[in-house]
A tleap script that builds the chain and sets N, CA, C and O, in Angstrom:
source leaprc.protein.ff14SB
mol = sequence {
  NMET SER THR ALA ASN ILE TRP THR GLY GLN
  TYR ALA GLY SER GLY ALA SER GLN GLN ILE
  ARG LEU ASN GLN LYS PRO VAL LEU ILE LEU
  ILE PHE ASP ALA THR ALA TRP THR LEU ASN
  PHE ARG CYS LYS GLY MET PRO SER THR ALA
  PHE ILE THR LEU ALA CYS THR ASP PHE SER
  TRP SER LYS THR LEU SER ASN GLY ILE SER
  PHE THR ALA THR GLY PHE THR VAL GLY ALA
  SER ALA LYS VAL ASN ALA ASP GLY HIE THR
  TYR ASN TYR LEU ALA VAL PHE GLY CASN
}
set mol.1.N position { 0.925 -1.059 0.238 }
set mol.1.CA position { 0.128 -0.219 -0.138 }
set mol.1.C position { 1.071 1.138 -0.063 }
set mol.1.O position { 2.100 1.082 0.610 }
set mol.2.N position { 0.691 2.455 -0.810 }
set mol.2.CA position { 1.249 3.552 -0.943 }
set mol.2.C position { 0.512 4.525 -0.142 }
set mol.2.O position { -0.694 4.403 0.076 }
set mol.3.N position { 1.302 5.597 0.348 }
set mol.3.CA position { 0.441 6.474 1.123 }
set mol.3.C position { 0.654 7.661 0.477 }
set mol.3.O position { 1.732 7.737 -0.113 }
set mol.4.N position { -0.309 8.916 0.408 }
set mol.4.CA position { -0.091 9.935 -0.203 }
set mol.4.C position { -0.108 11.146 1.050 }
set mol.4.O position { -0.754 11.101 2.097 }
set mol.5.N position { 0.668 12.052 0.654 }
set mol.5.CA position { 0.482 13.314 1.654 }
set mol.5.C position { -0.229 14.432 1.028 }
set mol.5.O position { -0.127 14.691 -0.171 }
set mol.6.N position { -0.894 15.039 1.791 }
set mol.6.CA position { -1.979 16.214 1.138 }
set mol.6.C position { -1.449 17.418 2.021 }
set mol.6.O position { -1.364 17.437 3.249 }
set mol.7.N position { -1.076 18.524 1.033 }
set mol.7.CA position { -1.323 19.779 1.302 }
set mol.7.C position { -2.244 20.727 0.935 }
set mol.7.O position { -2.589 20.551 -0.234 }
set mol.8.N position { -2.800 21.695 1.479 }
set mol.8.CA position { -3.969 22.826 1.288 }
set mol.8.C position { -3.279 24.236 1.350 }
set mol.8.O position { -2.265 24.322 2.042 }
set mol.9.N position { -3.765 25.415 0.649 }
set mol.9.CA position { -3.396 26.735 0.826 }
set mol.9.C position { -4.362 27.164 -0.204 }
set mol.9.O position { -5.255 26.540 -0.777 }
set mol.10.N position { -3.920 28.501 -0.304 }
set mol.10.CA position { -4.917 29.584 -0.992 }
set mol.10.C position { -3.807 30.445 -1.431 }
set mol.10.O position { -2.713 30.498 -0.869 }
set mol.11.N position { -4.229 31.256 -2.689 }
set mol.11.CA position { -3.633 32.204 -3.374 }
set mol.11.C position { -4.447 33.156 -4.035 }
set mol.11.O position { -5.624 32.839 -4.208 }
set mol.12.N position { -4.042 34.300 -4.452 }
set mol.12.CA position { -4.994 35.543 -4.928 }
set mol.12.C position { -4.358 35.195 -6.326 }
set mol.12.O position { -3.155 34.987 -6.486 }
set mol.13.N position { -5.524 35.149 -7.541 }
set mol.13.CA position { -5.415 35.559 -8.524 }
set mol.13.C position { -4.834 36.805 -9.270 }
set mol.13.O position { -5.369 37.888 -9.032 }
set mol.14.N position { -3.838 36.757 -10.111 }
set mol.14.CA position { -3.397 37.877 -10.520 }
set mol.14.C position { -3.238 38.392 -11.960 }
set mol.14.O position { -2.758 39.444 -12.383 }
set mol.15.N position { -3.818 37.276 -12.622 }
set mol.15.CA position { -4.108 37.473 -14.456 }
set mol.15.C position { -2.521 37.251 -14.951 }
set mol.15.O position { -2.341 37.333 -16.166 }
set mol.16.N position { -1.481 37.007 -14.194 }
set mol.16.CA position { -0.380 36.476 -14.853 }
set mol.16.C position { 0.219 35.439 -14.324 }
set mol.16.O position { 0.172 35.307 -13.101 }
set mol.17.N position { 0.869 34.538 -15.085 }
set mol.17.CA position { 1.642 33.214 -14.406 }
set mol.17.C position { 2.269 33.714 -12.991 }
set mol.17.O position { 2.876 34.744 -12.699 }
set mol.18.N position { 1.981 32.866 -12.421 }
set mol.18.CA position { 2.643 32.704 -10.752 }
set mol.18.C position { 2.819 31.323 -10.320 }
set mol.18.O position { 2.047 30.437 -10.686 }
set mol.19.N position { 3.821 31.114 -9.547 }
set mol.19.CA position { 4.258 30.004 -9.039 }
set mol.19.C position { 3.909 29.665 -7.820 }
set mol.19.O position { 4.320 30.467 -6.981 }
set mol.20.N position { 3.197 28.620 -7.326 }
set mol.20.CA position { 2.945 28.284 -5.922 }
set mol.20.C position { 4.077 27.185 -5.353 }
set mol.20.O position { 4.295 26.021 -5.690 }
set mol.21.N position { 4.598 27.903 -4.515 }
set mol.21.CA position { 5.429 26.632 -3.721 }
set mol.21.C position { 5.162 25.834 -2.795 }
set mol.21.O position { 4.440 26.184 -1.862 }
set mol.22.N position { 5.752 24.475 -2.885 }
set mol.22.CA position { 5.191 23.285 -1.923 }
set mol.22.C position { 6.137 22.773 -1.577 }
set mol.22.O position { 5.940 21.885 -0.747 }
set mol.23.N position { 7.541 23.010 -1.970 }
set mol.23.CA position { 8.618 22.094 -1.392 }
set mol.23.C position { 8.817 20.715 -2.370 }
set mol.23.O position { 9.933 20.208 -2.489 }
set mol.24.N position { 7.991 20.332 -2.846 }
set mol.24.CA position { 7.815 18.998 -3.516 }
set mol.24.C position { 6.619 18.976 -4.773 }
set mol.24.O position { 5.588 19.647 -4.806 }
set mol.25.N position { 7.160 17.878 -5.889 }
set mol.25.CA position { 6.043 17.941 -6.957 }
set mol.25.C position { 5.132 17.385 -6.844 }
set mol.25.O position { 5.272 16.188 -6.595 }
set mol.26.N position { 3.993 17.828 -6.939 }
set mol.26.CA position { 2.550 17.233 -6.647 }
set mol.26.C position { 2.227 16.111 -7.682 }
set mol.26.O position { 2.822 16.119 -8.760 }
set mol.27.N position { 1.474 15.320 -7.447 }
set mol.27.CA position { 0.706 14.299 -8.651 }
set mol.27.C position { -0.599 14.622 -8.859 }
set mol.27.O position { -1.201 14.120 -9.808 }
set mol.28.N position { -1.187 15.471 -8.032 }
set mol.28.CA position { -2.751 15.924 -8.261 }
set mol.28.C position { -2.889 17.424 -7.856 }
set mol.28.O position { -2.418 17.770 -6.773 }
set mol.29.N position { -3.382 18.154 -8.499 }
set mol.29.CA position { -3.908 19.580 -8.188 }
set mol.29.C position { -5.394 19.649 -8.180 }
set mol.29.O position { -6.070 19.318 -9.154 }
set mol.30.N position { -5.926 20.121 -6.968 }
set mol.30.CA position { -7.487 20.434 -7.028 }
set mol.30.C position { -7.344 22.023 -6.860 }
set mol.30.O position { -6.560 22.412 -5.994 }
set mol.31.N position { -8.105 23.052 -7.689 }
set mol.31.CA position { -8.129 24.513 -7.349 }
set mol.31.C position { -9.690 24.727 -7.389 }
set mol.31.O position { -10.451 24.258 -8.236 }
set mol.32.N position { -10.049 25.575 -6.245 }
set mol.32.CA position { -11.244 26.014 -6.182 }
set mol.32.C position { -11.445 27.243 -6.726 }
set mol.32.O position { -10.407 27.834 -6.424 }
set mol.33.N position { -12.128 28.004 -7.341 }
set mol.33.CA position { -12.287 29.224 -7.497 }
set mol.33.C position { -13.608 29.689 -6.911 }
set mol.33.O position { -14.644 29.566 -7.564 }
set mol.34.N position { -13.593 30.255 -5.615 }
set mol.34.CA position { -15.062 30.284 -4.912 }
set mol.34.C position { -15.818 31.458 -5.623 }
set mol.34.O position { -17.044 31.443 -5.512 }
set mol.35.N position { -15.208 32.529 -6.381 }
set mol.35.CA position { -15.901 33.299 -7.054 }
set mol.35.C position { -16.774 33.097 -8.143 }
set mol.35.O position { -17.812 33.679 -8.458 }
set mol.36.N position { -16.183 32.203 -8.635 }
set mol.36.CA position { -16.887 31.696 -9.870 }
set mol.36.C position { -17.442 29.948 -9.947 }
set mol.36.O position { -17.800 29.268 -10.909 }
set mol.37.N position { -17.321 29.643 -8.531 }
set mol.37.CA position { -17.984 28.284 -8.123 }
set mol.37.C position { -17.154 27.420 -9.326 }
set mol.37.O position { -17.985 27.108 -10.180 }
set mol.38.N position { -16.261 27.093 -9.566 }
set mol.38.CA position { -15.619 26.217 -10.471 }
set mol.38.C position { -14.508 25.424 -9.637 }
set mol.38.O position { -13.917 25.977 -8.711 }
set mol.39.N position { -14.240 24.027 -10.030 }
set mol.39.CA position { -13.375 23.486 -9.964 }
set mol.39.C position { -12.473 22.874 -10.777 }
set mol.39.O position { -12.956 22.143 -11.642 }
set mol.40.N position { -10.953 23.010 -10.713 }
set mol.40.CA position { -9.994 22.724 -11.485 }
set mol.40.C position { -9.438 21.750 -11.439 }
set mol.40.O position { -8.942 21.788 -10.313 }
set mol.41.N position { -9.065 20.596 -12.009 }
set mol.41.CA position { -7.735 19.925 -11.461 }
set mol.41.C position { -6.847 19.520 -12.602 }
set mol.41.O position { -7.090 19.912 -13.743 }
set mol.42.N position { -5.902 18.806 -12.347 }
set mol.42.CA position { -4.758 18.581 -13.007 }
set mol.42.C position { -3.864 17.314 -12.680 }
set mol.42.O position { -3.174 17.537 -11.685 }
set mol.43.N position { -3.696 16.245 -13.133 }
set mol.43.CA position { -3.114 15.190 -12.325 }
set mol.43.C position { -2.082 14.540 -13.419 }
set mol.43.O position { -2.245 14.621 -14.637 }
set mol.44.N position { -0.775 13.751 -12.641 }
set mol.44.CA position { 0.052 13.462 -13.260 }
set mol.44.C position { -0.346 12.560 -14.902 }
set mol.44.O position { -1.298 11.835 -15.193 }
set mol.45.N position { 0.468 12.866 -15.446 }
set mol.45.CA position { 0.003 12.540 -16.980 }
set mol.45.C position { -0.681 12.925 -18.033 }
set mol.45.O position { -0.831 12.345 -19.108 }
set mol.46.N position { -1.108 13.983 -17.648 }
set mol.46.CA position { -2.097 14.903 -18.577 }
set mol.46.C position { -0.960 15.772 -19.349 }
set mol.46.O position { 0.143 16.008 -18.856 }
set mol.47.N position { -1.340 16.164 -20.490 }
set mol.47.CA position { -0.243 16.612 -21.502 }
set mol.47.C position { -0.150 18.162 -20.787 }
set mol.47.O position { -1.107 18.799 -20.345 }
set mol.48.N position { 1.261 18.575 -20.805 }
set mol.48.CA position { 1.630 20.132 -20.580 }
set mol.48.C position { 0.999 20.513 -19.496 }
set mol.48.O position { 0.942 19.936 -18.410 }
set mol.49.N position { 0.274 22.038 -20.006 }
set mol.49.CA position { -0.308 22.906 -19.345 }
set mol.49.C position { -1.919 22.411 -19.139 }
set mol.49.O position { -2.710 23.203 -18.626 }
set mol.50.N position { -2.322 21.186 -19.525 }
set mol.50.CA position { -3.767 20.972 -19.607 }
set mol.50.C position { -4.460 20.635 -18.258 }
set mol.50.O position { -3.859 20.120 -17.315 }
set mol.51.N position { -5.929 21.007 -18.245 }
set mol.51.CA position { -6.235 20.920 -16.752 }
set mol.51.C position { -7.836 20.848 -17.176 }
set mol.51.O position { -8.232 21.371 -18.218 }
set mol.52.N position { -8.813 20.071 -16.163 }
set mol.52.CA position { -10.045 20.009 -16.453 }
set mol.52.C position { -10.886 20.785 -15.439 }
set mol.52.O position { -10.586 20.756 -14.246 }
set mol.53.N position { -12.363 21.763 -16.080 }
set mol.53.CA position { -12.991 22.705 -15.186 }
set mol.53.C position { -14.315 21.922 -14.949 }
set mol.53.O position { -14.906 21.200 -15.753 }
set mol.54.N position { -14.635 22.215 -13.717 }
set mol.54.CA position { -16.090 21.584 -13.368 }
set mol.54.C position { -17.112 22.993 -12.936 }
set mol.54.O position { -16.894 23.714 -11.962 }
set mol.55.N position { -17.965 23.118 -13.670 }
set mol.55.CA position { -18.701 24.310 -13.175 }
set mol.55.C position { -19.765 23.659 -11.836 }
set mol.55.O position { -20.573 22.736 -11.931 }
set mol.56.N position { -19.517 24.284 -10.921 }
set mol.56.CA position { -20.725 23.722 -10.025 }
set mol.56.C position { -22.134 24.211 -9.925 }
set mol.56.O position { -23.063 23.656 -9.339 }
set mol.57.N position { -22.149 25.274 -10.550 }
set mol.57.CA position { -23.507 25.907 -10.992 }
set mol.57.C position { -24.440 25.415 -11.826 }
set mol.57.O position { -25.639 25.694 -11.813 }
set mol.58.N position { -23.702 24.449 -12.778 }
set mol.58.CA position { -24.482 23.957 -13.855 }
set mol.58.C position { -24.054 22.679 -14.137 }
set mol.58.O position { -24.748 22.066 -14.948 }
set mol.59.N position { -23.036 22.084 -13.654 }
set mol.59.CA position { -22.536 20.609 -13.688 }
set mol.59.C position { -21.849 20.586 -15.289 }
set mol.59.O position { -21.560 19.465 -15.710 }
set mol.60.N position { -21.667 21.375 -15.894 }
set mol.60.CA position { -21.160 21.507 -17.001 }
set mol.60.C position { -19.344 21.364 -16.756 }
set mol.60.O position { -18.810 21.704 -15.700 }
set mol.61.N position { -18.723 20.909 -17.721 }
set mol.61.CA position { -17.171 21.045 -17.742 }
set mol.61.C position { -16.627 21.355 -18.827 }
set mol.61.O position { -17.435 21.580 -19.729 }
set mol.62.N position { -15.216 21.488 -19.175 }
set mol.62.CA position { -14.267 21.730 -20.097 }
set mol.62.C position { -13.142 21.368 -19.852 }
set mol.62.O position { -12.792 20.987 -18.735 }
set mol.63.N position { -12.252 21.439 -21.049 }
set mol.63.CA position { -10.968 21.382 -20.808 }
set mol.63.C position { -9.918 22.284 -21.114 }
set mol.63.O position { -10.196 22.785 -22.204 }
set mol.64.N position { -9.071 22.641 -20.774 }
set mol.64.CA position { -8.041 23.847 -21.093 }
set mol.64.C position { -6.790 23.516 -21.557 }
set mol.64.O position { -6.200 23.331 -20.493 }
set mol.65.N position { -5.924 23.301 -22.500 }
set mol.65.CA position { -4.805 22.996 -23.090 }
set mol.65.C position { -3.679 23.597 -22.753 }
set mol.65.O position { -2.597 23.009 -22.767 }
set mol.66.N position { -3.861 25.103 -22.345 }
set mol.66.CA position { -2.696 26.087 -22.214 }
set mol.66.C position { -2.956 26.945 -21.477 }
set mol.66.O position { -4.150 27.120 -21.230 }
set mol.67.N position { -2.045 27.731 -20.899 }
set mol.67.CA position { -2.005 28.580 -19.855 }
set mol.67.C position { -2.606 28.218 -18.699 }
set mol.67.O position { -3.230 29.012 -17.996 }
set mol.68.N position { -2.461 27.078 -18.458 }
set mol.68.CA position { -3.533 26.591 -16.983 }
set mol.68.C position { -2.389 25.834 -15.875 }
set mol.68.O position { -1.516 26.547 -15.380 }
set mol.69.N position { -2.440 24.732 -15.616 }
set mol.69.CA position { -1.947 24.657 -14.522 }
set mol.69.C position { -0.713 23.583 -14.973 }
set mol.69.O position { -1.026 22.584 -15.621 }
set mol.70.N position { 0.673 23.823 -14.612 }
set mol.70.CA position { 1.377 23.051 -14.584 }
set mol.70.C position { 2.408 22.458 -13.361 }
set mol.70.O position { 2.441 23.153 -12.345 }
set mol.71.N position { 3.241 21.244 -13.376 }
set mol.71.CA position { 3.904 21.131 -12.063 }
set mol.71.C position { 5.402 21.234 -12.250 }
set mol.71.O position { 6.034 21.068 -13.293 }
set mol.72.N position { 5.865 21.549 -11.007 }
set mol.72.CA position { 7.184 21.886 -11.247 }
set mol.72.C position { 7.948 21.101 -9.938 }
set mol.72.O position { 7.215 20.675 -9.045 }
set mol.73.N position { 9.274 20.930 -9.838 }
set mol.73.CA position { 9.743 20.346 -9.168 }
set mol.73.C position { 9.546 20.710 -7.460 }
set mol.73.O position { 9.813 20.004 -6.487 }
set mol.74.N position { 9.080 21.835 -7.518 }
set mol.74.CA position { 8.763 22.496 -6.324 }
set mol.74.C position { 7.176 23.074 -5.672 }
set mol.74.O position { 6.870 23.884 -4.798 }
set mol.75.N position { 6.605 22.419 -6.362 }
set mol.75.CA position { 4.950 22.866 -6.819 }
set mol.75.C position { 4.213 23.138 -7.882 }
set mol.75.O position { 3.960 22.200 -8.639 }
set mol.76.N position { 3.757 24.318 -8.154 }
set mol.76.CA position { 2.899 24.206 -9.215 }
set mol.76.C position { 2.996 25.573 -9.811 }
set mol.76.O position { 3.169 26.595 -9.148 }
set mol.77.N position { 2.859 25.511 -11.253 }
set mol.77.CA position { 2.510 26.952 -11.753 }
set mol.77.C position { 1.228 27.283 -12.131 }
set mol.77.O position { 0.675 26.376 -12.754 }
set mol.78.N position { 0.484 28.405 -11.944 }
set mol.78.CA position { -0.680 28.585 -12.605 }
set mol.78.C position { -0.253 29.742 -13.642 }
set mol.78.O position { 0.499 30.681 -13.383 }
set mol.79.N position { -0.934 29.460 -14.960 }
set mol.79.CA position { -0.655 30.161 -15.781 }
set mol.79.C position { -1.809 31.530 -16.108 }
set mol.79.O position { -2.672 31.619 -15.235 }
set mol.80.N position { -1.882 32.257 -16.895 }
set mol.80.CA position { -2.592 33.689 -17.294 }
set mol.80.C position { -4.049 33.270 -17.366 }
set mol.80.O position { -4.865 34.187 -17.265 }
set mol.81.N position { -4.658 31.642 -17.575 }
set mol.81.CA position { -5.951 31.458 -17.819 }
set mol.81.C position { -6.860 32.146 -16.643 }
set mol.81.O position { -6.443 32.181 -15.485 }
set mol.82.N position { -7.705 32.507 -16.892 }
set mol.82.CA position { -8.559 33.181 -15.881 }
set mol.82.C position { -9.493 31.829 -15.057 }
set mol.82.O position { -10.042 31.996 -13.968 }
set mol.83.N position { -9.516 30.837 -15.638 }
set mol.83.CA position { -10.047 30.112 -14.793 }
set mol.83.C position { -9.341 29.408 -13.626 }
set mol.83.O position { -9.863 28.737 -12.736 }
set mol.84.N position { -7.928 29.726 -13.833 }
set mol.84.CA position { -7.322 29.190 -12.559 }
set mol.84.C position { -6.223 30.803 -12.103 }
set mol.84.O position { -5.214 30.817 -11.398 }
set mol.85.N position { -6.841 31.885 -12.748 }
set mol.85.CA position { -5.994 32.729 -12.431 }
set mol.85.C position { -6.225 34.387 -12.502 }
set mol.85.O position { -5.380 35.269 -12.651 }
set mol.86.N position { -7.689 34.492 -12.342 }
set mol.86.CA position { -8.341 35.682 -12.772 }
set mol.86.C position { -7.798 36.501 -11.504 }
set mol.86.O position { -7.517 35.968 -10.430 }
set mol.87.N position { -7.678 38.013 -11.807 }
set mol.87.CA position { -7.297 38.990 -11.026 }
set mol.87.C position { -8.428 39.075 -10.205 }
set mol.87.O position { -9.503 38.752 -10.710 }
set mol.88.N position { -8.397 39.441 -9.053 }
set mol.88.CA position { -9.413 39.642 -7.969 }
set mol.88.C position { -10.045 38.416 -7.395 }
set mol.88.O position { -10.871 38.589 -6.499 }
set mol.89.N position { -9.746 37.098 -7.820 }
set mol.89.CA position { -10.226 36.133 -7.463 }
set mol.89.C position { -9.274 35.359 -6.394 }
set mol.89.O position { -8.089 35.229 -6.701 }
set mol.90.N position { -9.647 34.940 -5.395 }
set mol.90.CA position { -9.124 34.034 -4.308 }
set mol.90.C position { -9.503 32.284 -4.905 }
set mol.90.O position { -10.611 31.796 -5.132 }
set mol.91.N position { -8.163 31.660 -5.027 }
set mol.91.CA position { -8.456 30.227 -5.063 }
set mol.91.C position { -7.775 29.370 -3.987 }
set mol.91.O position { -6.635 29.579 -3.571 }
set mol.92.N position { -8.505 28.485 -3.621 }
set mol.92.CA position { -8.188 27.329 -2.566 }
set mol.92.C position { -7.615 26.380 -2.923 }
set mol.92.O position { -8.463 25.606 -3.367 }
set mol.93.N position { -6.392 25.848 -3.017 }
set mol.93.CA position { -5.841 24.481 -3.536 }
set mol.93.C position { -5.609 23.320 -2.525 }
set mol.93.O position { -5.074 23.497 -1.430 }
set mol.94.N position { -5.961 22.371 -2.885 }
set mol.94.CA position { -5.262 20.737 -2.556 }
set mol.94.C position { -4.219 20.400 -3.369 }
set mol.94.O position { -4.453 20.369 -4.577 }
set mol.95.N position { -3.114 20.139 -2.981 }
set mol.95.CA position { -2.439 19.252 -3.488 }
set mol.95.C position { -2.158 17.712 -2.689 }
set mol.95.O position { -2.187 17.472 -1.482 }
set mol.96.N position { -1.868 16.747 -3.898 }
set mol.96.CA position { -1.287 15.449 -3.346 }
set mol.96.C position { -0.014 14.885 -3.697 }
set mol.96.O position { 0.359 14.859 -4.870 }
set mol.97.N position { 0.546 14.518 -2.927 }
set mol.97.CA position { 2.054 14.192 -3.344 }
set mol.97.C position { 1.935 12.689 -3.120 }
set mol.97.O position { 1.408 12.196 -2.123 }
set mol.98.N position { 2.472 11.999 -4.135 }
set mol.98.CA position { 3.045 10.354 -4.083 }
set mol.98.C position { 3.720 10.313 -5.188 }
set mol.98.O position { 4.304 11.230 -5.766 }
set mol.99.N position { 3.552 8.480 -5.648 }
set mol.99.CA position { 3.801 7.988 -6.500 }
set mol.99.C position { 2.972 7.962 -7.595 }
set mol.99.O position { 3.310 7.353 -8.611 }
savepdb mol mol.pdb
quit
């Protein structure tokens, strides 16, 4: 059985790419935008900066292939996409670390 570590936090959207430092590379990121009521996620194995968005208001979903979420050796980066980094929005995240 393998174990996973979980880290939660918050960041302010800026509209410009920004790095979130977690001291290790995650395998899954969930990002909740409380302003837009959307949940964005990216997991290990997804291409480049791709991520999926689920809208909590109407249960719709979409995928984004650029300017999104990318993993780094020390955390993750959010690009300029308004879905994960809109200026003035507050985002709560959950990062999962493991194999």
